[in-house]
MDAnalysis code that builds the backbone (N, CA, C; Angstrom):
import MDAnalysis as mda
import numpy as np

u = mda.Universe.empty(447, n_residues=149, atom_resindex=np.repeat(np.arange(149), 3), trajectory=True)
u.add_TopologyAttr("name", ["N", "CA", "C"] * 149)
u.add_TopologyAttr("resid", np.arange(1, 150))
u.add_TopologyAttr("resname", ["UNK", "UNK", "UNK", "UNK", "UNK", "UNK", "UNK", "UNK", "UNK", "UNK", "UNK", "UNK", "UNK", "UNK", "UNK", "UNK", "UNK", "UNK", "UNK", "UNK", "UNK", "UNK", "UNK", "UNK", "UNK", "UNK", "UNK", "UNK", "UNK", "UNK", "UNK", "UNK", "UNK", "UNK", "UNK", "UNK", "UNK", "UNK", "UNK", "UNK", "UNK", "UNK", "UNK", "UNK", "UNK", "UNK", "UNK", "UNK", "UNK", "UNK", "UNK", "UNK", "UNK", "UNK", "UNK", "UNK", "UNK", "UNK", "UNK", "UNK", "UNK", "UNK", "UNK", "UNK", "UNK", "UNK", "UNK", "UNK", "UNK", "UNK", "UNK", "UNK", "UNK", "UNK", "UNK", "UNK", "UNK", "UNK", "UNK", "UNK", "UNK", "UNK", "UNK", "UNK", "UNK", "UNK", "UNK", "UNK", "UNK", "UNK", "UNK", "UNK", "UNK", "UNK", "UNK", "UNK", "UNK", "UNK", "UNK", "UNK", "UNK", "UNK", "UNK", "UNK", "UNK", "UNK", "UNK", "UNK", "UNK", "UNK", "UNK", "UNK", "UNK", "UNK", "UNK", "UNK", "UNK", "UNK", "UNK", "UNK", "UNK", "UNK", "UNK", "UNK", "UNK", "UNK", "UNK", "UNK", "UNK", "UNK", "UNK", "UNK", "UNK", "UNK", "UNK", "UNK", "UNK", "UNK", "UNK", "UNK", "UNK", "UNK", "UNK", "UNK", "UNK", "UNK", "UNK", "UNK", "UNK"])
u.atoms.positions = np.array([
    [85.832, 76.116, 111.210],
    [85.920, 77.221, 110.985],
    [84.434, 78.410, 110.645],
    [83.636, 77.115, 110.072],
    [82.426, 78.063, 109.490],
    [81.884, 78.241, 111.090],
    [81.312, 77.103, 111.633],
    [80.689, 78.280, 113.018],
    [81.202, 78.821, 113.834],
    [82.002, 78.921, 113.419],
    [82.801, 80.419, 114.752],
    [82.768, 81.023, 113.974],
    [83.473, 81.353, 112.263],
    [82.639, 82.754, 111.547],
    [81.480, 83.453, 111.716],
    [80.848, 81.737, 111.061],
    [79.283, 82.373, 111.611],
    [79.159, 83.280, 113.593],
    [79.228, 82.557, 114.188],
    [79.089, 82.655, 115.905],
    [79.573, 84.232, 115.203],
    [80.695, 84.340, 115.134],
    [81.687, 85.414, 115.342],
    [80.990, 87.235, 114.717],
    [80.544, 86.667, 113.490],
    [79.974, 87.909, 112.529],
    [78.030, 87.743, 112.949],
    [77.555, 86.301, 113.701],
    [75.981, 87.021, 114.678],
    [76.152, 88.118, 115.539],
    [77.577, 88.209, 116.409],
    [77.869, 88.756, 117.721],
    [77.923, 90.448, 116.811],
    [77.639, 90.521, 116.133],
    [77.526, 92.043, 115.341],
    [76.359, 92.109, 114.520],
    [75.538, 91.434, 114.664],
    [74.164, 91.286, 114.056],
    [74.727, 91.686, 112.450],
    [75.768, 90.710, 112.030],
    [75.911, 90.481, 110.827],
    [74.392, 89.343, 110.092],
    [74.530, 89.701, 108.706],
    [73.582, 88.228, 108.002],
    [75.077, 87.997, 107.021],
    [74.813, 86.433, 108.090],
    [75.888, 85.854, 106.852],
    [75.629, 85.534, 105.918],
    [76.373, 85.649, 105.347],
    [76.901, 85.383, 103.610],
    [76.959, 83.647, 102.462],
    [76.044, 82.986, 102.246],
    [76.053, 81.589, 102.377],
    [77.397, 81.281, 101.719],
    [78.264, 82.385, 100.669],
    [79.572, 82.228, 100.316],
    [80.643, 82.159, 101.234],
    [81.493, 81.429, 100.867],
    [82.868, 80.841, 102.639],
    [83.408, 81.942, 101.997],
    [84.121, 82.410, 101.008],
    [84.522, 83.613, 101.035],
    [84.239, 85.205, 101.315],
    [82.669, 84.803, 101.339],
    [82.548, 86.557, 101.696],
    [82.151, 86.438, 103.488],
    [81.414, 85.899, 103.890],
    [81.615, 84.981, 105.275],
    [82.806, 85.782, 106.031],
    [84.667, 85.209, 105.409],
    [85.250, 85.068, 105.924],
    [86.367, 86.318, 105.365],
    [85.753, 86.935, 104.146],
    [85.968, 88.751, 103.891],
    [85.449, 89.670, 104.904],
    [83.887, 88.832, 105.682],
    [83.590, 90.182, 106.430],
    [84.190, 89.790, 108.255],
    [84.855, 88.534, 108.058],
    [85.485, 88.022, 109.496],
    [86.493, 88.321, 110.026],
    [87.545, 88.612, 108.496],
    [89.105, 89.584, 108.933],
    [88.356, 90.857, 108.921],
    [87.626, 91.628, 108.231],
    [87.138, 92.877, 108.509],
    [87.092, 93.007, 109.843],
    [86.293, 92.661, 110.675],
    [85.680, 92.356, 112.180],
    [86.558, 92.369, 112.497],
    [87.715, 91.693, 112.758],
    [88.766, 91.273, 113.527],
    [89.959, 92.884, 113.450],
    [89.634, 93.533, 112.004],
    [91.027, 94.474, 112.208],
    [89.920, 95.862, 112.407],
    [88.839, 95.624, 112.102],
    [88.383, 96.646, 112.864],
    [88.188, 96.793, 114.133],
    [88.134, 95.761, 115.084],
    [87.326, 95.804, 116.489],
    [89.330, 95.842, 116.650],
    [90.372, 95.501, 116.447],
    [91.852, 96.224, 116.264],
    [91.608, 97.608, 116.734],
    [91.564, 97.744, 115.413],
    [91.111, 100.039, 114.942],
    [91.009, 99.935, 116.459],
    [89.423, 100.209, 116.752],
    [88.442, 100.564, 117.275],
    [89.692, 100.118, 118.655],
    [89.982, 99.019, 119.734],
    [90.662, 99.373, 120.572],
    [91.600, 100.408, 120.810],
    [92.149, 100.503, 119.711],
    [93.712, 101.139, 120.051],
    [93.024, 102.935, 119.316],
    [91.717, 102.922, 119.244],
    [91.605, 104.638, 118.974],
    [90.989, 105.119, 120.451],
    [90.187, 104.074, 121.089],
    [89.718, 103.987, 122.534],
    [90.880, 104.076, 123.221],
    [91.894, 103.897, 123.063],
    [92.918, 103.927, 124.296],
    [93.609, 105.111, 124.008],
    [93.450, 105.424, 122.838],
    [94.629, 106.777, 122.411],
    [93.497, 107.908, 123.171],
    [91.638, 107.816, 123.021],
    [91.115, 108.552, 122.773],
    [91.197, 109.141, 124.911],
    [91.526, 107.794, 125.394],
    [91.179, 108.161, 126.911],
    [92.027, 108.585, 127.106],
    [93.817, 108.589, 126.310],
    [94.523, 109.368, 127.172],
    [94.209, 111.475, 126.882],
    [93.443, 111.142, 125.619],
    [93.283, 112.832, 125.118],
    [92.556, 112.971, 126.149],
    [91.294, 112.213, 126.510],
    [90.069, 112.817, 127.190],
    [89.968, 112.649, 128.631],
    [90.601, 111.967, 129.393],
    [91.027, 112.045, 131.001],
    [92.101, 111.877, 131.252],
    [92.067, 113.168, 132.189],
    [93.330, 113.133, 132.669],
    [93.544, 111.541, 134.346],
    [92.790, 111.089, 133.939],
    [93.378, 109.755, 134.966],
    [92.981, 108.801, 134.154],
    [93.153, 107.620, 135.284],
    [93.257, 106.471, 134.201],
    [91.913, 105.849, 134.479],
    [91.438, 104.542, 134.509],
    [89.856, 104.338, 134.499],
    [89.734, 103.773, 135.508],
    [90.875, 103.099, 136.034],
    [91.457, 102.402, 137.304],
    [92.912, 102.890, 137.891],
    [93.140, 103.175, 139.446],
    [93.865, 103.545, 139.814],
    [95.103, 102.231, 139.317],
    [96.394, 102.749, 139.503],
    [97.153, 101.438, 139.087],
    [97.301, 100.673, 140.353],
    [97.821, 99.504, 140.686],
    [98.459, 99.109, 141.723],
    [100.078, 99.659, 142.532],
    [100.363, 99.540, 141.205],
    [102.136, 99.649, 141.294],
    [102.433, 101.136, 141.417],
    [101.363, 102.245, 141.662],
    [102.154, 103.247, 141.429],
    [103.765, 104.271, 141.032],
    [104.284, 104.036, 140.852],
    [105.681, 103.972, 140.998],
    [106.337, 102.772, 139.986],
    [105.692, 102.127, 139.639],
    [106.090, 101.339, 138.332],
    [106.471, 102.415, 137.247],
    [107.335, 101.560, 135.989],
    [107.636, 102.211, 134.727],
    [106.099, 103.094, 133.792],
    [105.102, 101.536, 134.168],
    [103.562, 102.085, 133.027],
    [102.776, 103.010, 133.527],
    [102.662, 103.181, 134.637],
    [101.944, 103.872, 135.652],
    [102.793, 105.015, 135.663],
    [104.078, 105.701, 135.302],
    [104.521, 106.711, 135.085],
    [104.135, 107.681, 133.901],
    [104.455, 106.297, 132.556],
    [104.322, 106.412, 131.410],
    [102.887, 107.317, 131.093],
    [101.743, 106.484, 131.680],
    [100.045, 106.810, 131.995],
    [100.203, 108.214, 132.591],
    [100.526, 108.445, 133.928],
    [100.653, 109.868, 134.684],
    [101.167, 111.022, 133.470],
    [102.875, 110.951, 132.537],
    [102.982, 111.406, 131.958],
    [102.079, 112.359, 130.730],
    [101.936, 111.043, 130.503],
    [100.589, 110.942, 128.821],
    [99.220, 112.285, 129.387],
    [99.291, 111.533, 130.345],
    [97.817, 112.215, 130.555],
    [97.962, 113.503, 131.156],
    [98.661, 113.799, 132.126],
    [99.217, 115.297, 132.516],
    [99.292, 116.639, 131.129],
    [100.533, 115.620, 130.256],
    [100.362, 116.609, 128.930],
    [99.373, 116.648, 128.459],
    [98.449, 115.473, 128.497],
    [97.554, 116.001, 126.909],
    [96.317, 116.959, 127.939],
    [95.975, 116.825, 128.920],
    [94.799, 117.413, 129.894],
    [95.251, 119.275, 129.645],
    [96.767, 119.366, 129.822],
    [96.834, 120.544, 129.438],
    [96.324, 121.573, 128.342],
    [95.527, 120.883, 126.610],
    [95.468, 121.010, 125.911],
    [93.492, 121.433, 126.125],
    [94.020, 122.670, 124.948],
    [92.243, 122.877, 124.335],
    [91.969, 122.327, 124.009],
    [90.438, 122.003, 123.700],
    [89.250, 121.020, 123.279],
    [89.261, 120.959, 121.791],
    [89.785, 122.588, 120.963],
    [89.884, 122.204, 120.127],
    [91.881, 121.188, 119.462],
    [92.102, 121.304, 120.027],
    [93.776, 121.024, 119.514],
    [93.683, 119.455, 119.586],
    [93.205, 119.141, 121.362],
    [92.856, 117.724, 122.066],
    [91.615, 117.002, 119.714],
    [90.831, 118.013, 120.025],
    [89.733, 117.295, 118.755],
    [90.822, 117.013, 117.598],
    [91.703, 118.141, 117.472],
    [92.507, 117.468, 115.965],
    [93.363, 116.323, 116.457],
    [94.018, 115.715, 117.338],
    [94.575, 115.484, 117.635],
    [94.078, 114.007, 117.159],
    [92.740, 113.783, 118.208],
    [91.787, 112.660, 118.115],
    [91.984, 112.546, 116.159],
    [91.398, 113.230, 115.551],
    [91.308, 113.018, 114.022],
    [92.848, 112.599, 113.410],
    [93.572, 113.387, 113.878],
    [95.333, 112.541, 112.996],
    [95.188, 111.120, 114.024],
    [94.857, 111.317, 114.986],
    [95.499, 109.429, 115.496],
    [94.271, 108.713, 114.649],
    [93.234, 109.536, 114.354],
    [92.229, 107.841, 113.531],
    [92.717, 107.954, 112.031],
    [93.050, 108.778, 111.291],
    [93.330, 109.176, 110.066],
    [94.865, 108.487, 110.104],
    [95.884, 108.009, 111.105],
    [96.917, 107.421, 110.731],
    [96.601, 106.243, 111.201],
    [96.124, 105.564, 112.222],
    [95.260, 104.255, 112.464],
    [94.904, 103.671, 110.805],
    [94.172, 103.964, 110.355],
    [93.222, 104.299, 109.341],
    [94.169, 103.935, 108.106],
    [95.172, 105.046, 108.348],
    [96.213, 104.527, 106.990],
    [97.218, 103.728, 106.786],
    [97.708, 103.085, 107.951],
    [98.163, 102.255, 108.535],
    [97.049, 100.590, 108.196],
    [95.846, 101.035, 107.967],
    [95.263, 99.810, 107.717],
    [95.472, 99.626, 106.446],
    [94.983, 100.317, 105.893],
    [94.554, 100.727, 104.646],
    [95.652, 99.962, 103.949],
    [97.474, 101.402, 104.166],
    [98.399, 101.184, 103.019],
    [98.401, 99.593, 103.167],
    [98.807, 98.784, 104.456],
    [98.887, 97.291, 105.069],
    [98.135, 97.051, 103.723],
    [96.770, 96.897, 103.686],
    [95.672, 96.309, 102.894],
    [96.398, 96.254, 101.772],
    [96.454, 97.664, 101.076],
    [96.900, 97.571, 99.959],
    [98.343, 97.448, 99.262],
    [99.050, 96.579, 100.000],
    [100.113, 96.067, 99.683],
    [100.128, 94.907, 99.232],
    [99.182, 94.105, 100.197],
    [98.628, 93.003, 99.739],
    [98.212, 92.472, 98.385],
    [97.622, 93.641, 98.155],
    [96.502, 93.696, 97.188],
    [97.784, 94.154, 95.847],
    [98.488, 95.114, 95.934],
    [99.312, 95.381, 94.885],
    [100.646, 95.648, 95.185],
    [101.644, 94.778, 95.054],
    [103.107, 94.396, 95.065],
    [103.850, 94.379, 93.790],
    [104.600, 95.009, 93.567],
    [105.284, 94.807, 92.569],
    [105.697, 93.728, 91.917],
    [105.628, 92.295, 92.674],
    [106.736, 91.076, 93.206],
    [105.022, 90.194, 92.191],
    [103.845, 91.107, 92.419],
    [102.835, 90.571, 92.129],
    [101.878, 90.578, 93.188],
    [100.358, 89.818, 93.292],
    [99.508, 89.953, 94.166],
    [99.472, 89.139, 95.281],
    [99.169, 89.320, 96.907],
    [99.657, 88.835, 97.692],
    [97.679, 87.799, 98.004],
    [97.913, 86.953, 98.098],
    [96.678, 85.924, 97.992],
    [96.244, 85.617, 99.537],
    [95.049, 86.332, 100.332],
    [95.450, 85.624, 101.987],
    [94.104, 84.486, 101.636],
    [94.827, 83.817, 103.163],
    [93.770, 81.889, 102.991],
    [93.381, 82.129, 104.008],
    [92.612, 82.304, 104.705],
    [91.998, 81.213, 105.846],
    [92.202, 79.299, 105.930],
    [92.542, 78.560, 106.238],
    [92.666, 77.651, 106.545],
    [92.054, 76.878, 107.903],
    [91.213, 75.996, 107.353],
    [91.420, 75.273, 109.607],
    [92.404, 74.801, 109.447],
    [92.334, 74.026, 111.189],
    [93.967, 73.565, 111.310],
    [93.770, 72.069, 110.558],
    [92.671, 70.941, 110.195],
    [93.030, 70.201, 110.041],
    [93.174, 70.670, 107.866],
    [93.349, 71.587, 107.884],
    [93.278, 71.986, 106.280],
    [92.476, 71.040, 105.481],
    [91.596, 71.164, 106.041],
    [90.448, 70.471, 105.192],
    [89.351, 71.480, 104.482],
    [89.756, 72.652, 105.090],
    [88.400, 73.798, 104.133],
    [89.518, 75.143, 104.305],
    [89.662, 76.139, 102.967],
    [89.695, 77.136, 102.949],
    [89.109, 77.795, 102.187],
    [89.201, 79.824, 102.795],
    [88.593, 80.705, 102.411],
    [89.461, 81.573, 101.681],
    [89.017, 82.373, 100.431],
    [90.244, 83.400, 100.655],
    [89.428, 84.819, 101.145],
    [89.887, 85.615, 101.286],
    [88.842, 87.078, 101.465],
    [88.642, 87.879, 101.304],
    [89.884, 87.620, 99.992],
    [90.128, 89.220, 98.598],
    [89.284, 88.977, 97.925],
    [88.754, 87.598, 97.289],
    [88.230, 87.424, 96.290],
    [88.386, 88.273, 94.793],
    [87.795, 88.572, 94.076],
    [87.902, 89.107, 92.993],
    [88.162, 90.732, 92.873],
    [88.284, 90.856, 93.813],
    [88.825, 92.523, 93.823],
    [89.582, 93.092, 95.188],
    [89.680, 94.079, 95.621],
    [91.184, 94.252, 96.245],
    [90.795, 94.174, 97.922],
    [91.398, 94.202, 98.875],
    [91.051, 94.442, 100.705],
    [90.845, 95.292, 100.374],
    [91.739, 96.266, 100.258],
    [91.772, 97.778, 100.840],
    [90.134, 98.721, 100.615],
    [89.865, 97.724, 99.327],
    [88.312, 98.624, 99.143],
    [87.612, 98.453, 100.055],
    [87.561, 96.876, 100.455],
    [86.481, 96.608, 101.479],
    [86.777, 97.321, 103.505],
    [88.242, 98.090, 103.506],
    [88.519, 98.159, 104.591],
    [86.904, 99.507, 105.406],
    [86.836, 100.336, 104.100],
    [85.573, 101.503, 104.954],
    [84.304, 101.242, 104.882],
    [84.327, 99.860, 103.849],
    [82.601, 99.407, 104.362],
    [83.313, 98.677, 105.432],
    [84.084, 97.628, 106.225],
    [84.459, 96.701, 106.929],
    [83.552, 97.881, 108.312],
    [84.474, 98.763, 108.591],
    [84.032, 100.366, 109.384],
    [82.490, 100.699, 109.346],
    [82.366, 100.998, 108.679],
    [80.867, 101.002, 108.748],
    [80.194, 100.081, 109.277],
    [80.208, 98.680, 109.193],
    [79.414, 97.689, 109.246],
    [79.650, 97.427, 111.113],
    [81.037, 97.861, 110.887],
    [82.144, 96.798, 112.593],
    [82.641, 97.981, 113.339],
    [82.777, 99.125, 112.948],
    [83.265, 100.008, 114.029],
    [81.937, 100.130, 115.212],
    [82.193, 100.125, 116.788],
    [81.768, 101.352, 117.079],
    [82.203, 102.512, 117.694],
    [83.557, 103.054, 116.961],
    [83.959, 103.867, 117.381],
    [83.630, 104.943, 115.939],
    [82.585, 104.989, 115.748],
    [83.141, 106.103, 114.489],
    [82.318, 107.486, 114.578],
    [82.966, 107.942, 113.540],
    [82.902, 109.782, 113.950],
    [81.641, 110.667, 113.571],
])
């Protein structure tokens, strides 16, 4: 587990912490922010580009039809409206992550404790440490996001 996590963090030019919990915290954050960036970029592509990055192999497929309909509708919007939609999309996706982490941190039944374990169960680390995961979201976004405002 340690080698894979450290290798992953090195791809982001992150200084590797000595404490396993700290490294796992950063690893979790990088994974979440990578997914956030992916979905933001996907949504922004629809908003910014009237054509898909590559033509569909089957233009009559449901996926191609849905893509064309979205791009056609969004292409009619002015730039201020497009930016407003992008801001709403960003805020919504960040809110989903933040509130999910908050739910893990604070539920009426008690606290959730996330734990990463190796496949053979010989090593484990807790990404949450002594404070709340939701507090880390914006730090993770600063460290890992390629889609900064």
